[in-house]
N, C-alpha and C positions, 0 to 999 in steps of 0.2 A: 592527575586524577580529578581535576576540576569538573569534568563532565558528569561524573556520578552525582555530584551535588546539584547540578542544574536540572536533573530529572527527578530529584527526590524532594519531598517536603517533609518537615521543615528544613530550612537551610542548615548546613553543617558548618561549624566553625573549624577553620583549618589550623592545624598545629604541625610543627616539624615532627615527622615520624620516620622511623627507620624503614628500610626496604622490607624487612621481615614483618613489621607491624602493618605496612601497607598491604602486603601479600595476604595476611590474615584478614584484614578488613575487606579486601576485595573478594576473597573467597567466601567470607560470611555474607556479604551482600548478594553474591551470586546464588548462594544456597537459599537465602531468605527470599530472593526473587523467584526462584524455582518453586518454593513452597507456596508463596502468595499467588504467583502467576504461573501455574504449571505448564502452560502451553507456549509461553513467551519465547523460549529457546527454539521451539519448533517453528513458530510462525513469524516472529520478528525479533530483531536484536539491535542493540545500540552499537554503532561502529564508528571508527574514525573516518573522516571524509575531508575532501578538499576544503581548506579554510577559506578559499575564495568564493565558495558557493554561498548564495544568499540564504539567510534563515527564512524558512517558510516555502522554499522552492521544492519542487518534486523533480527528481532526476530518475529516468527509467533507463536501465541498461539491459537491452534486449538479450545480448549474449549471456549475461549472468542470470537472466530471468529474475531480475530484482528491481524493485522500486525503492528509492531512497527519499525520505522526507528529511530535509536539512533542518536540524535544530539550531545550528550555529556554532561558532567557536570550534570548527573542525569536527563536528559530531553530526551524525545522521541516524535515523532509524531505518533499518533495512527490512523490507517485506518481501517474501517470496510471491511470485506472480505467474500468471499465464500470459503470454504475449500473442500478438497476431500471427496467424499461420501464413505459410508461403503464399505470396500473391496479395496478401492483405496488409503487409507491413507498411509502416510509415516512419518517418524520422523528422526531427526538427522541433521547433518551438510551438507551444500552445499556451493557453491560459485556462484556469478553472473558470467556467461560466455559470455553474449551478451546482447545488447540493440537494439531494432528494432522499427521503426516508421511505423505505419499502415502495420503490417506484413501480408503477405499471410499466409494461414493456410491449412495444409494437415492433415486430420484426422489420428492420430496414429492407428496402427492395432487394438488395443482394442476398440477404438471408432468406427472404420469402421465395426468391427464384429457386434457390437450392432446396428449400423445404416448404413446398406449397401446402403441406398438411398442417402447418402451424396456424393457429387462430390469429386474427388481426390484432388482438390485444390479450395479454395475460396480466391479470390483476396483481398488484403488489402483494407480496406475502404468499402467493400461490406456489405450491410445490414445484411446478415447472417453470417458474419465472427465473430466467437466467441472470437477472440483475441482482438477485440476492437482497440483502438487508439495506444496502445504501448504494447510491450512484453519485459520482462526482463527474459532472459533464464537462467536456472541454469545448473550446471554441473551434472545433473541427466537426464537420458533418457526421453525425451518427457515431461519435466516439466518446466513450466514458471510461472512467476507472470505476469498477463496480464489484460487488460481491459475487457469490455464485450459489447455484442451487445445490442441494445435497448430492445429486447425481453427478454434478460436474466438479466436485471438490478434487477429484483425482487429476484434473487437468492442470492444477497448479504446478509450475515448473516445466510446462510444455509450451509449444507453439500451437494454440488451439482456437483462437478467437477470430472474428471477422474485422478486427481492427481495435477492439477495446482491450483494456488491461483488466484482467480478472484476478481477484484476490479472495482469500478466505473471508467469510463474513466477519469473523472477529477482528481481522486485520483492517478491512475496509471501514468498519465502525470506528476503530482507533484512529485511522487516517482522517476520516470524515470529521471527527472532533478536533483535529489539529489544524487542518488546512482551511484557508480562507478563500472566498471568491476573489478572483483576480490573480491568484498565485501563479507564478510562472511554472510551466511544465516543459521539460526537455527530454525528448526520446532520442537515445543514442543507440545505433545499431549494434 
């Protein structure tokens, strides 16, 4: 149960406890978490993860429609996401190249070709801006991990993007605050 402490402040001093005591403590922390962060179970959760994964890395599992931010010591934060649609998929390694708050959006050529009615630029914070509250750009052309507009929230959990990874705004804000520029990103089909 060491991972509970790593995510909470202040640090908790460990003592030997019975299995029943641990069960009560875990249940109490889950209930307290649900009260303090009512949407955390719906949007993101702390999960066990490969201990060999580097802390600070982002692992995207397309089939699971999940993005994992590796905290370390075999623990990650799992976020629900929308992944690229058929024909726009990609896999492999990348790195975080930039972080932007309320970014403007210019449709890439492939999006503009499919949707010529789109303006050349949509200002950050505008209702129709598909980037949402934050954008974490990758060192791949026109690819970002970003929030979503109100209209597109329903796309989370589907294959819907032109190559980007789409998250709920509250989740991308949380990830934005945790990830650093240069962090490794791995997309697994």
